[in-house]
Structures are given as C-alpha cells and as structure tokens.
N, CA, C and O atoms as a GROMACS GRO file, in nm:
protein
  376
    1MET      N    1  -1.013  -0.031   0.138
    1MET     CA    2  -0.972   0.083   0.059
    1MET      C    3  -1.060   0.200   0.096
    1MET      O    4  -1.181   0.192   0.075
    2GLY      N    5  -1.008   0.306   0.150
    2GLY     CA    6  -1.085   0.419   0.196
    2GLY      C    7  -1.136   0.506   0.080
    2GLY      O    8  -1.061   0.540  -0.012
    3LYS      N    9  -1.264   0.540   0.086
    3LYS     CA   10  -1.323   0.620  -0.021
    3LYS      C   11  -1.265   0.761  -0.024
    3LYS      O   12  -1.267   0.826  -0.128
    4MET      N   13  -1.212   0.810   0.089
    4MET     CA   14  -1.157   0.945   0.091
    4MET      C   15  -1.032   0.957   0.003
    4MET      O   16  -0.999   1.066  -0.044
    5ASN      N   17  -0.963   0.844  -0.017
    5ASN     CA   18  -0.841   0.846  -0.098
    5ASN      C   19  -0.869   0.815  -0.246
    5ASN      O   20  -0.777   0.810  -0.327
    6GLN      N   21  -0.996   0.794  -0.279
    6GLN     CA   22  -1.031   0.758  -0.417
    6GLN      C   23  -1.001   0.871  -0.514
    6GLN      O   24  -1.031   0.988  -0.489
    7GLN      N   25  -0.942   0.834  -0.624
    7GLN     CA   26  -0.917   0.928  -0.733
    7GLN      C   27  -0.985   0.878  -0.857
    7GLN      O   28  -1.009   0.758  -0.871
    8ARG      N   29  -1.015   0.968  -0.947
    8ARG     CA   30  -1.074   0.934  -1.076
    8ARG      C   31  -0.977   0.983  -1.184
    8ARG      O   32  -0.947   1.102  -1.194
    9TRP      N   33  -0.930   0.891  -1.264
    9TRP     CA   34  -0.838   0.924  -1.373
    9TRP      C   35  -0.908   0.896  -1.504
    9TRP      O   36  -0.960   0.786  -1.524
   10GLU      N   37  -0.909   0.996  -1.593
   10GLU     CA   38  -0.960   0.976  -1.727
   10GLU      C   39  -0.841   0.978  -1.821
   10GLU      O   40  -0.755   1.066  -1.815
   11VAL      N   41  -0.837   0.879  -1.908
   11VAL     CA   42  -0.722   0.865  -2.000
   11VAL      C   43  -0.777   0.848  -2.141
   11VAL      O   44  -0.870   0.771  -2.165
   12TRP      N   45  -0.715   0.923  -2.235
   12TRP     CA   46  -0.747   0.911  -2.375
   12TRP      C   47  -0.626   0.856  -2.446
   12TRP      O   48  -0.518   0.915  -2.440
   13TYR      N   49  -0.643   0.742  -2.515
   13TYR     CA   50  -0.536   0.679  -2.592
   13TYR      C   51  -0.562   0.701  -2.740
   13TYR      O   52  -0.674   0.680  -2.788
   14SER      N   53  -0.459   0.744  -2.811
   14SER     CA   54  -0.472   0.752  -2.957
   14SER      C   55  -0.359   0.670  -3.021
   14SER      O   56  -0.258   0.639  -2.958
   15GLY      N   57  -0.379   0.639  -3.147
   15GLY     CA   58  -0.288   0.552  -3.219
   15GLY      C   59  -0.371   0.447  -3.289
   15GLY      O   60  -0.481   0.476  -3.335
   16HIS      N   61  -0.319   0.326  -3.298
   16HIS     CA   62  -0.397   0.215  -3.360
   16HIS      C   63  -0.459   0.140  -3.243
   16HIS      O   64  -0.419   0.027  -3.213
   17VAL      N   65  -0.558   0.202  -3.175
   17VAL     CA   66  -0.612   0.148  -3.052
   17VAL      C   67  -0.752   0.088  -3.063
   17VAL      O   68  -0.806   0.037  -2.965
   18GLN      N   69  -0.812   0.094  -3.183
   18GLN     CA   70  -0.942   0.030  -3.203
   18GLN      C   71  -0.927  -0.087  -3.299
   18GLN      O   72  -0.847  -0.082  -3.393
   19GLY      N   73  -1.004  -0.191  -3.274
   19GLY     CA   74  -0.999  -0.308  -3.361
   19GLY      C   75  -0.884  -0.402  -3.333
   19GLY      O   76  -0.852  -0.489  -3.413
   20VAL      N   77  -0.818  -0.383  -3.215
   20VAL     CA   78  -0.703  -0.465  -3.181
   20VAL      C   79  -0.720  -0.533  -3.043
   20VAL      O   80  -0.624  -0.585  -2.987
   21GLY      N   81  -0.842  -0.533  -2.991
   21GLY     CA   82  -0.870  -0.595  -2.860
   21GLY      C   83  -0.826  -0.509  -2.745
   21GLY      O   84  -0.808  -0.559  -2.633
   22PHE      N   85  -0.807  -0.380  -2.770
   22PHE     CA   86  -0.758  -0.289  -2.667
   22PHE      C   87  -0.850  -0.285  -2.545
   22PHE      O   88  -0.804  -0.300  -2.432
   23ARG      N   89  -0.981  -0.265  -2.567
   23ARG     CA   90  -1.077  -0.252  -2.455
   23ARG      C   91  -1.080  -0.381  -2.375
   23ARG      O   92  -1.082  -0.376  -2.252
   24TYR      N   93  -1.082  -0.495  -2.440
   24TYR     CA   94  -1.094  -0.622  -2.370
   24TYR      C   95  -0.964  -0.653  -2.292
   24TYR      O   96  -0.968  -0.710  -2.183
   25THR      N   97  -0.851  -0.614  -2.350
   25THR     CA   98  -0.724  -0.629  -2.278
   25THR      C   99  -0.722  -0.542  -2.153
   25THR      O  100  -0.682  -0.587  -2.045
   26VAL      N  101  -0.767  -0.416  -2.167
   26VAL     CA  102  -0.772  -0.326  -2.052
   26VAL      C  103  -0.864  -0.382  -1.944
   26VAL      O  104  -0.830  -0.378  -1.826
   27CYS      N  105  -0.976  -0.434  -1.984
   27CYS     CA  106  -1.072  -0.490  -1.887
   27CYS      C  107  -1.011  -0.611  -1.816
   27CYS      O  108  -1.029  -0.627  -1.695
   28SER      N  109  -0.942  -0.694  -1.889
   28SER     CA  110  -0.876  -0.810  -1.830
   28SER      C  111  -0.768  -0.767  -1.730
   28SER      O  112  -0.757  -0.824  -1.622
   29ILE      N  113  -0.690  -0.667  -1.767
   29ILE     CA  114  -0.585  -0.615  -1.676
   29ILE      C  115  -0.649  -0.556  -1.549
   29ILE      O  116  -0.596  -0.572  -1.438
   30ALA      N  117  -0.761  -0.489  -1.566
   30ALA     CA  118  -0.829  -0.425  -1.452
   30ALA      C  119  -0.869  -0.524  -1.345
   30ALA      O  120  -0.875  -0.489  -1.227
   31ARG      N  121  -0.897  -0.649  -1.384
   31ARG     CA  122  -0.937  -0.750  -1.286
   31ARG      C  123  -0.827  -0.778  -1.184
   31ARG      O  124  -0.855  -0.827  -1.074
   32GLY      N  125  -0.703  -0.747  -1.218
   32GLY     CA  126  -0.593  -0.770  -1.126
   32GLY      C  127  -0.566  -0.653  -1.030
   32GLY      O  128  -0.471  -0.657  -0.951
   33PHE      N  129  -0.649  -0.550  -1.039
   33PHE     CA  130  -0.630  -0.431  -0.955
   33PHE      C  131  -0.757  -0.390  -0.889
   33PHE      O  132  -0.866  -0.425  -0.934
   34GLU      N  133  -0.745  -0.315  -0.781
   34GLU     CA  134  -0.863  -0.265  -0.710
   34GLU      C  135  -0.904  -0.132  -0.775
   34GLU      O  136  -0.887  -0.025  -0.718
   35VAL      N  137  -0.958  -0.144  -0.898
   35VAL     CA  138  -1.004  -0.025  -0.971
   35VAL      C  139  -1.144  -0.053  -1.025
   35VAL      O  140  -1.181  -0.168  -1.050
   36THR      N  141  -1.219   0.054  -1.043
   36THR     CA  142  -1.353   0.044  -1.105
   36THR      C  143  -1.358   0.147  -1.217
   36THR      O  144  -1.273   0.236  -1.225
   37GLY      N  145  -1.457   0.132  -1.305
   37GLY     CA  146  -1.473   0.229  -1.412
   37GLY      C  147  -1.508   0.158  -1.543
   37GLY      O  148  -1.574   0.054  -1.544
   38TYR      N  149  -1.465   0.217  -1.653
   38TYR     CA  150  -1.497   0.163  -1.784
   38TYR      C  151  -1.396   0.207  -1.888
   38TYR      O  152  -1.317   0.299  -1.867
   39VAL      N  153  -1.401   0.138  -2.001
   39VAL     CA  154  -1.321   0.172  -2.117
   39VAL      C  155  -1.413   0.163  -2.238
   39VAL      O  156  -1.495   0.072  -2.247
   40ARG      N  157  -1.401   0.258  -2.333
   40ARG     CA  158  -1.489   0.259  -2.450
   40ARG      C  159  -1.416   0.321  -2.569
   40ARG      O  160  -1.321   0.398  -2.553
   41ASN      N  161  -1.462   0.285  -2.689
   41ASN     CA  162  -1.414   0.345  -2.811
   41ASN      C  163  -1.484   0.479  -2.832
   41ASN      O  164  -1.602   0.493  -2.799
   42LEU      N  165  -1.413   0.575  -2.888
   42LEU     CA  166  -1.472   0.702  -2.927
   42LEU      C  167  -1.485   0.710  -3.078
   42LEU      O  168  -1.408   0.645  -3.149
   43PRO      N  169  -1.581   0.786  -3.128
   43PRO     CA  170  -1.601   0.797  -3.272
   43PRO      C  171  -1.480   0.848  -3.350
   43PRO      O  172  -1.466   0.820  -3.469
   44ASP      N  173  -1.391   0.924  -3.282
   44ASP     CA  174  -1.274   0.979  -3.352
   44ASP      C  175  -1.155   0.883  -3.359
   44ASP      O  176  -1.047   0.921  -3.405
   45GLY      N  177  -1.174   0.759  -3.315
   45GLY     CA  178  -1.068   0.659  -3.324
   45GLY      C  179  -0.987   0.641  -3.197
   45GLY      O  180  -0.904   0.551  -3.189
   46ARG      N  181  -1.010   0.726  -3.097
   46ARG     CA  182  -0.939   0.711  -2.969
   46ARG      C  183  -1.015   0.612  -2.878
   46ARG      O  184  -1.130   0.574  -2.905
   47VAL      N  185  -0.946   0.573  -2.771
   47VAL     CA  186  -1.008   0.493  -2.665
   47VAL      C  187  -1.008   0.577  -2.539
   47VAL      O  188  -0.906   0.638  -2.505
   48HIS      N  189  -1.121   0.580  -2.469
   48HIS     CA  190  -1.139   0.660  -2.346
   48HIS      C  191  -1.151   0.562  -2.230
   48HIS      O  192  -1.233   0.470  -2.233
   49LEU      N  193  -1.068   0.582  -2.129
   49LEU     CA  194  -1.068   0.499  -2.009
   49LEU      C  195  -1.099   0.588  -1.890
   49LEU      O  196  -1.040   0.695  -1.876
   50VAL      N  197  -1.192   0.546  -1.805
   50VAL     CA  198  -1.223   0.613  -1.680
   50VAL      C  199  -1.203   0.512  -1.570
   50VAL      O  200  -1.266   0.407  -1.570
   51ALA      N  201  -1.114   0.542  -1.475
   51ALA     CA  202  -1.086   0.447  -1.366
   51ALA      C  203  -1.082   0.519  -1.235
   51ALA      O  204  -1.031   0.631  -1.224
   52GLU      N  205  -1.138   0.453  -1.132
   52GLU     CA  206  -1.132   0.506  -0.997
   52GLU      C  207  -1.065   0.403  -0.904
   52GLU      O  208  -1.082   0.282  -0.920
   53GLY      N  209  -0.990   0.457  -0.809
   53GLY     CA  210  -0.919   0.374  -0.714
   53GLY      C  211  -0.822   0.464  -0.642
   53GLY      O  212  -0.823   0.586  -0.660
   54ASP      N  213  -0.736   0.402  -0.558
   54ASP     CA  214  -0.634   0.488  -0.498
   54ASP      C  215  -0.518   0.507  -0.599
   54ASP      O  216  -0.503   0.430  -0.694
   55ALA      N  217  -0.440   0.608  -0.575
   55ALA     CA  218  -0.336   0.646  -0.673
   55ALA      C  219  -0.239   0.534  -0.702
   55ALA      O  220  -0.200   0.517  -0.817
   56LEU      N  221  -0.199   0.457  -0.604
   56LEU     CA  222  -0.105   0.347  -0.626
   56LEU      C  223  -0.164   0.242  -0.718
   56LEU      O  224  -0.098   0.196  -0.811
   57GLU      N  225  -0.290   0.204  -0.692
   57GLU     CA  226  -0.356   0.105  -0.779
   57GLU      C  227  -0.375   0.158  -0.921
   57GLU      O  228  -0.349   0.087  -1.019
   58LEU      N  229  -0.419   0.282  -0.932
   58LEU     CA  230  -0.439   0.343  -1.065
   58LEU      C  231  -0.307   0.350  -1.141
   58LEU      O  232  -0.301   0.318  -1.260
   59ASN      N  233  -0.203   0.391  -1.074
   59ASN     CA  234  -0.073   0.402  -1.139
   59ASN      C  235  -0.025   0.267  -1.188
   59ASN      O  236   0.022   0.255  -1.302
   60ALA      N  237  -0.035   0.164  -1.104
   60ALA     CA  238   0.010   0.031  -1.144
   60ALA      C  239  -0.075  -0.024  -1.258
   60ALA      O  240  -0.023  -0.086  -1.351
   61PHE      N  241  -0.206  -0.002  -1.250
   61PHE     CA  242  -0.298  -0.048  -1.354
   61PHE      C  243  -0.263   0.019  -1.488
   61PHE      O  244  -0.248  -0.051  -1.589
   62LEU      N  245  -0.251   0.150  -1.491
   62LEU     CA  246  -0.222   0.220  -1.615
   62LEU      C  247  -0.084   0.186  -1.670
   62LEU      O  248  -0.064   0.184  -1.792
   63LYS      N  249   0.012   0.160  -1.580
   63LYS     CA  250   0.146   0.119  -1.623
   63LYS      C  251   0.140  -0.015  -1.695
   63LYS      O  252   0.208  -0.036  -1.796
   64GLN      N  253   0.059  -0.106  -1.642
   64GLN     CA  254   0.048  -0.237  -1.705
   64GLN      C  255  -0.025  -0.226  -1.840
   64GLN      O  256   0.012  -0.294  -1.935
   65VAL      N  257  -0.127  -0.141  -1.848
   65VAL     CA  258  -0.194  -0.117  -1.977
   65VAL      C  259  -0.092  -0.062  -2.077
   65VAL      O  260  -0.086  -0.108  -2.191
   66GLN      N  261  -0.015   0.034  -2.036
   66GLN     CA  262   0.088   0.093  -2.123
   66GLN      C  263   0.188  -0.013  -2.169
   66GLN      O  264   0.222  -0.020  -2.288
   67ASN      N  265   0.236  -0.095  -2.077
   67ASN     CA  266   0.335  -0.198  -2.111
   67ASN      C  267   0.279  -0.299  -2.211
   67ASN      O  268   0.345  -0.338  -2.307
   68LYS      N  269   0.155  -0.342  -2.186
   68LYS     CA  270   0.093  -0.448  -2.269
   68LYS      C  271   0.052  -0.396  -2.407
   68LYS      O  272   0.061  -0.469  -2.505
   69MET      N  273   0.009  -0.271  -2.415
   69MET     CA  274  -0.048  -0.219  -2.539
   69MET      C  275   0.039  -0.112  -2.605
   69MET      O  276  -0.007  -0.044  -2.696
   70ALA      N  277   0.164  -0.096  -2.560
   70ALA     CA  278   0.251   0.012  -2.606
   70ALA      C  279   0.265   0.020  -2.758
   70ALA      O  280   0.271   0.130  -2.814
   71HIS      N  281   0.271  -0.095  -2.824
   71HIS     CA  282   0.291  -0.094  -2.972
   71HIS      C  283   0.170  -0.040  -3.047
   71HIS      O  284   0.181  -0.013  -3.167
   72PHE      N  285   0.056  -0.024  -2.981
   72PHE     CA  286  -0.063   0.033  -3.045
   72PHE      C  287  -0.083   0.181  -3.011
   72PHE      O  288  -0.154   0.252  -3.082
   73ILE      N  289  -0.021   0.224  -2.903
   73ILE     CA  290  -0.044   0.360  -2.850
   73ILE      C  291   0.054   0.461  -2.908
   73ILE      O  292   0.176   0.440  -2.905
   74ARG      N  293   0.000   0.571  -2.962
   74ARG     CA  294   0.085   0.679  -3.012
   74ARG      C  295   0.089   0.793  -2.910
   74ARG      O  296   0.194   0.853  -2.888
   75GLU      N  297  -0.026   0.822  -2.849
   75GLU     CA  298  -0.032   0.934  -2.756
   75GLU      C  299  -0.128   0.904  -2.643
   75GLU      O  300  -0.228   0.835  -2.662
   76VAL      N  301  -0.096   0.955  -2.524
   76VAL     CA  302  -0.180   0.937  -2.404
   76VAL      C  303  -0.202   1.072  -2.340
   76VAL      O  304  -0.108   1.149  -2.318
   77ARG      N  305  -0.329   1.101  -2.309
   77ARG     CA  306  -0.362   1.221  -2.235
   77ARG      C  307  -0.438   1.178  -2.110
   77ARG      O  308  -0.529   1.096  -2.117
   78LYS      N  309  -0.400   1.234  -1.994
   78LYS     CA  310  -0.461   1.190  -1.868
   78LYS      C  311  -0.501   1.312  -1.785
   78LYS      O  312  -0.426   1.408  -1.773
   79ASP      N  313  -0.622   1.305  -1.727
   79ASP     CA  314  -0.672   1.405  -1.631
   79ASP      C  315  -0.713   1.334  -1.505
   79ASP      O  316  -0.764   1.222  -1.510
   80GLY      N  317  -0.692   1.397  -1.391
   80GLY     CA  318  -0.730   1.337  -1.265
   80GLY      C  319  -0.816   1.430  -1.180
   80GLY      O  320  -0.794   1.551  -1.178
   81THR      N  321  -0.914   1.372  -1.111
   81THR     CA  322  -1.001   1.445  -1.019
   81THR      C  323  -1.029   1.354  -0.901
   81THR      O  324  -0.979   1.241  -0.895
   82ALA      N  325  -1.108   1.400  -0.808
   82ALA     CA  326  -1.150   1.320  -0.694
   82ALA      C  327  -1.243   1.211  -0.743
   82ALA      O  328  -1.322   1.233  -0.835
   83GLY      N  329  -1.234   1.094  -0.681
   83GLY     CA  330  -1.323   0.982  -0.715
   83GLY      C  331  -1.466   1.011  -0.676
   83GLY      O  332  -1.491   1.088  -0.584
   84THR      N  333  -1.559   0.948  -0.748
   84THR     CA  334  -1.702   0.966  -0.720
   84THR      C  335  -1.763   0.844  -0.654
   84THR      O  336  -1.868   0.855  -0.589
   85GLY      N  337  -1.700   0.728  -0.669
   85GLY     CA  338  -1.757   0.606  -0.614
   85GLY      C  339  -1.876   0.554  -0.691
   85GLY      O  340  -1.950   0.468  -0.641
   86GLU      N  341  -1.896   0.604  -0.811
   86GLU     CA  342  -2.017   0.567  -0.888
   86GLU      C  343  -2.010   0.429  -0.954
   86GLU      O  344  -2.114   0.378  -0.997
   87PHE      N  345  -1.894   0.369  -0.963
   87PHE     CA  346  -1.881   0.242  -1.033
   87PHE      C  347  -1.869   0.124  -0.935
   87PHE      O  348  -1.807   0.135  -0.830
   88ALA      N  349  -1.931   0.012  -0.973
   88ALA     CA  350  -1.925  -0.109  -0.888
   88ALA      C  351  -1.814  -0.202  -0.937
   88ALA      O  352  -1.762  -0.284  -0.860
   89ALA      N  353  -1.776  -0.191  -1.066
   89ALA     CA  354  -1.679  -0.282  -1.127
   89ALA      C  355  -1.613  -0.209  -1.240
   89ALA      O  356  -1.636  -0.090  -1.261
   90PHE      N  357  -1.530  -0.281  -1.316
   90PHE     CA  358  -1.468  -0.225  -1.436
   90PHE      C  359  -1.526  -0.296  -1.555
   90PHE      O  360  -1.535  -0.419  -1.554
   91GLU      N  361  -1.567  -0.222  -1.658
   91GLU     CA  362  -1.639  -0.284  -1.769
   91GLU      C  363  -1.601  -0.218  -1.902
   91GLU      O  364  -1.545  -0.108  -1.908
   92VAL      N  365  -1.635  -0.290  -2.008
   92VAL     CA  366  -1.624  -0.235  -2.146
   92VAL      C  367  -1.760  -0.174  -2.173
   92VAL      O  368  -1.863  -0.237  -2.150
   93ARG      N  369  -1.762  -0.050  -2.222
   93ARG     CA  370  -1.884   0.014  -2.264
   93ARG      C  371  -1.886   0.027  -2.415
   93ARG      O  372  -1.782   0.044  -2.478
   94HIS      N  373  -2.006   0.018  -2.471
   94HIS     CA  374  -2.022   0.024  -2.618
   94HIS      C  375  -2.100   0.148  -2.655
   94HIS      O  376  -2.125   0.172  -2.773
   0.00000   0.00000   0.00000
C-alpha cells in the first residue's frame, strides 16, 4: 500500500452511539481492512473516528461500520485530508 495514496478521514457519529459497544465494534471491523487510526468517545455524546488508508479501503471500512451500527447512528459528518502515516494500528482511545 503506497504511502502517497494515503488519506486521513475524520468521522463524527451522533445518535445513540455511546454505551452500545460502538467503539469496540468499529475496532473489530477495522481488523478486516488495511486501515490505521483510532475511535474514541467525545464528552458531548458523539463518537470520533480517525482512519488512514487508501480511499477504497476507507470507503469499504466506513460502509461496513455504517451497515453494522446504522440503528444507533443519527448523523455522520466526515472530513478528509492527506494521510500522515502516524498510526501503526487501529485502536480504541479513552
């Protein structure tokens, strides 16, 4: 996977996304994709996901998160920038 094609996508999920295993489900899904980054709860009740990888992997990863957790998600906001390569794996942050 070429680092030049790396993208960084930040996603904010709102709805009933805390206290339902959302972060651990996302982390489990991430293991099936070539993505790195983290997922964490925010004090305002949203979940923040930061993922790096190529666009195809990121798209497939986020689509699976959406499919698996759709009944908890009310709103999704996503921003994308160039990848930084700063992450070695995908993890849950506290």
